[in-house]
C-alpha positions as CSV (number, residue, x, y, z in Angstrom):
1,M,111.0,37.2,110.2
2,V,109.4,37.5,113.4
3,K,113.1,39.0,114.2
4,D,112.1,42.2,111.9
5,E,109.3,43.5,113.6
6,P,110.6,44.4,117.1
7,A,113.0,46.5,115.2
8,A,110.6,48.4,113.0
9,A,109.1,48.8,116.3
10,S,111.8,50.2,118.1
11,K,112.4,53.0,115.6
12,P,110.8,56.1,116.4
13,P,107.5,56.8,114.7
14,A,108.4,58.9,111.3
15,S,106.9,62.8,111.8
16,K,104.5,63.4,108.9
17,T,105.9,64.0,105.8
18,Y,104.9,67.1,104.1
19,D,105.0,67.8,100.4
20,Q,107.5,70.4,99.4
21,L,105.7,72.8,97.1
22,P,107.5,76.1,96.3
23,T,105.4,79.1,96.9
24,P,104.3,79.9,93.5
25,A,102.4,76.1,93.5
26,I,100.7,77.0,97.0
27,Q,99.5,80.5,95.3
28,V,97.8,78.1,92.6
29,L,96.4,76.1,94.8
30,L,95.1,79.5,96.5
31,E,93.6,80.4,93.2
32,G,91.8,77.1,92.3
33,V,90.0,77.7,95.9
34,V,89.3,81.4,94.9
35,A,87.8,79.0,91.7
36,G,85.8,76.8,93.7
37,K,88.1,73.6,92.4
38,K,90.4,72.8,95.7
39,D,89.3,72.7,99.4
40,I,91.1,72.5,102.8
41,D,91.9,68.8,102.1
42,D,93.9,70.0,98.9
43,F,96.8,71.4,101.4
44,K,96.8,68.8,104.6
45,N,99.8,67.6,103.3
46,I,101.3,70.9,103.0
47,L,100.1,73.1,106.1
48,C,101.8,72.1,109.5
49,N,98.5,72.3,111.7
50,G,95.6,71.9,108.7
51,A,92.4,74.4,109.0
52,G,94.6,75.9,112.3
53,T,97.4,77.0,110.3
54,K,98.3,80.7,111.2
55,V,97.3,82.9,108.2
56,M,97.7,86.6,107.7
57,A,95.0,87.7,105.3
58,N,95.7,91.3,104.1
59,N,97.4,92.1,107.5
60,E,94.8,90.5,109.5
61,A,95.5,87.1,111.5
62,T,93.0,84.7,110.8
63,T,92.9,80.6,110.2
64,F,93.4,78.6,106.8
65,A,89.6,77.8,107.1
66,A,88.5,81.4,107.7
67,L,90.6,82.0,104.9
68,V,89.0,79.3,102.3
69,N,85.8,80.9,103.3
70,E,86.8,84.3,102.6
71,L,88.1,83.2,99.3
72,K,85.0,81.2,98.1
73,E,83.2,84.3,98.6
74,K,82.6,86.7,96.0
75,K,82.5,90.2,96.0
76,G,80.7,93.2,94.9
77,L,77.3,93.8,93.4
78,P,74.9,90.7,93.3
79,L,74.7,91.0,89.8
80,M,78.6,91.6,88.9
81,K,80.2,89.3,91.4
82,R,83.8,89.0,90.8
83,K,86.0,86.4,91.9
84,R,88.8,87.4,94.3
85,K,92.3,87.4,93.1
86,I,95.3,86.6,95.0
87,S,98.1,89.3,94.5
88,S,100.7,88.0,96.8
89,V,101.9,84.9,99.1
90,K,104.6,84.3,101.7
91,V,105.3,81.1,103.6
92,V,107.0,80.6,107.1
93,R,108.0,76.8,107.3
94,D,108.6,75.0,110.2
95,E,112.1,72.9,109.4
96,A,112.0,70.7,112.9
97,N,108.5,69.5,111.7
98,G,108.9,68.3,108.2
99,N,109.3,71.7,106.3
100,C,105.5,72.2,106.7
101,V,103.8,75.8,106.7
102,K,103.4,77.2,109.7
103,I,102.1,80.4,109.0
104,L,100.9,81.9,105.4
105,Y,100.6,85.6,104.5
106,V,98.3,85.9,101.8
107,D,97.5,89.2,99.9
108,Y,94.2,89.3,97.9
109,K,91.5,91.9,96.7
């Protein structure tokens, strides 16, 4: 039994495995952020750099953390605040790093 330990230790450390969610599923998660049901932690097994993952939100460069804060804010007049609506999501995956999401393109209103 002791012989197995060095063999296991000699293997290179496994890179983090990421959930391979299709783009529509990622959009549903983002809509969960808008609804207040999801948060940054719900994306840690998808995004390469977690909250610091690069995002192009409405053609403006930002981070995922900033996007989450923006999506949580309601827009409009105080008495008629509406939730944001995600219109499209595109992802760029990093094949060399477990196929995690490296860049997220999000359009919303």
